[in-house]
N, C-alpha and C positions, 0 to 999 in steps of 0.2 A: 209429598215421598209414598206413602204406601200408593195414593188414589191413580199413581205413576202406574205403578209396580207394579196394580192391579189393570188398571188398562191396557197393557205392554201383554202382559199376559192374554188378555181376552184374546187381541190384537193377532198373538202368534198362534194361539187353537186357532183363527181364521184362517193366517198365512197360509200354515207347516199344511197343509192338506196341497198347497198346488205348489211349493217347493217340489224341482222337478232336479233327476241329478242329472249330473254329467258324463256324458256318454254318447260314445262315438264322435269328439272332443275331437281336431284340428292338433296331428303328431302323439298320441296315443297306441299303445302298443302293447301289443297280444301276445302271452304265447299259447297253443292250441295243442291237446292230447286228442285225437281221434282213435276209434276199433270201429272192427263193425267184419258187413257178414257185403261176401264177390256172386254176386247171380243170385242170390235166393240165399233167406234166413237161414240156412242152413250153417253152422259151424262147420261141420266135417268135412263140406263140398271148396270151402272156402275162406278167410278174410283177411282181411287189411287193417296194418295197424298205422297212422301217420304222427309228422306233428312237425309247427306250423308257426311261422311270426307272423302275423300281420301290423302295419300298423294305418291309421285312418287321415285322412285326405282332411280338403277343408270343406267336400261337399259331401260326410258322413261317411263315402266310400272308405275305398279298404286293400292297400296293395297286401295280400299274400304271398308266403317264398315256405316252401318247405320241402318236406324227405318223406315219400312212404312204399314202406311190406306189401305186397302179394301175396296169398299163397291160393291155389285151383289146385282140388287134386281131383284127377280122373283114376276109374275107374279100369281097373285090366287083375284078371282072372284076382286072386286074394289078396292084388298089391291098389294098391293108392297111389297115380303118379305125380309127382308135384311138380307145377306150375310154378319159379317162384319169379316175379319182380322190384326190382329197385328199381324207383323211378325219385330226383327229385322237379321238382310243379315253383315255377313263376305263374301270376296271379292278379289277376283285378275282380272286385266284389264289388255290387253295385245294391245298394238297400234299397227296397221298393216298395215296401210296408213295416212297420211300426206304432206304436198304439203311444198314445197322448201322455203314459206317464210315466213310458223311454223303460221301457220291462221287456216289450219284447219287440223282435225284428228279426225282415224274411228276404235273405239277401239275395241274389245272380252272381256265378264265373263264370269268368272263365280265362282257362289256363294253359301251358300252353310244358311240355312235359318232357324231358327226357332219360333213358335210364338203360338196364344190362336183363337177359329175359336168359333162366339157364329153365333145362326139363329135368328133371330127379339128376339135380346137382350133378349134373354133364359127366354119370355114368350110364353109359351105351344099353352093355348085357343088363339084361333082365336077368333073374334067375331059373325059370324055363328059358332059357336062349335065347329069346328074343332079342333083339336089337334095336332100340330108338333111331329113327333118324332125324328126328328134328337137334337141333346143333344147338348152344350160345349165342345171345346175340343181341345187338343191342335195337334201340326202343326209342323213338320218336314218334308225340306228337301234340294231342290236348285232351280237352276234359270239361266241357258241362258240369254245373253245382249248383244247387236250391239248398240253399241253406237256414235252418232257423235260431234264432237266436232268444232268450232268456235267465234276465238276467236273476241269478242265487244274492248276490249282495254288487256292494260296486266295481267290485273286484274281481269276483268269481262269473263265470257265466256257460248254460248249462246247454249244448248243444247239439242242433239234428241235420245229418245233412240225408242228400241223397244224390250224386254220382254219376255221371258217365261219362271216361276214358275211351279212347281212340288213339289203338297205339298200333301203327305202322312199324313193323320187324319181327313181328312175336311171327311165327310158323304156326304158330294153336287155332290165337285169336285176338282177335282187331282190336274189338269192343268188351269190354269190360262193367259193368251195372254194379256199384253199393251202395248198402245202405249202413249209416256209419252214428253212432254219439258220441258224447267227448267232452271235454271243460277245456274255458277260455281261463288262463287268468292275466288278466288285467294288467304290465308290469311296471305303468306310467300312468 
């Protein structure tokens, strides 16, 4: 019996380094939180945060549905006038790179977006008597995303992404580049 246990322990020592975690499997779901900068890494000029739900399909790709808040600030005299966008989006992310140990993944995604934009929280009159001519409006468009993921554990993932949003209907700017970091929690 002792020989069998010794043989089993030695065999497991050779097999264990080859074992891989079960990641990017069909039916897995995750909840992710991201935050970052807009058009520059300067937080004073703009920021965003988002929450999203993702589900993986048979080809190790995933569908993502989420909500996002983005705020950019435009200087005017001593004021910073905020442009705020509330959006929802849904998209498909294709995994195009991963390592052999399944700890690092790179994906590219395309999303459709819709939402609402307000400039200066719809306060038209500024303290110096100037009037903002931009009004609140509905937005529609999409986004292209490059996302990098690294697994810290089987249920916790560190995210980094670069995203270009193209939203029609905005009276201030139609293109916004985002840089963000976040975490994803695998919930099943």
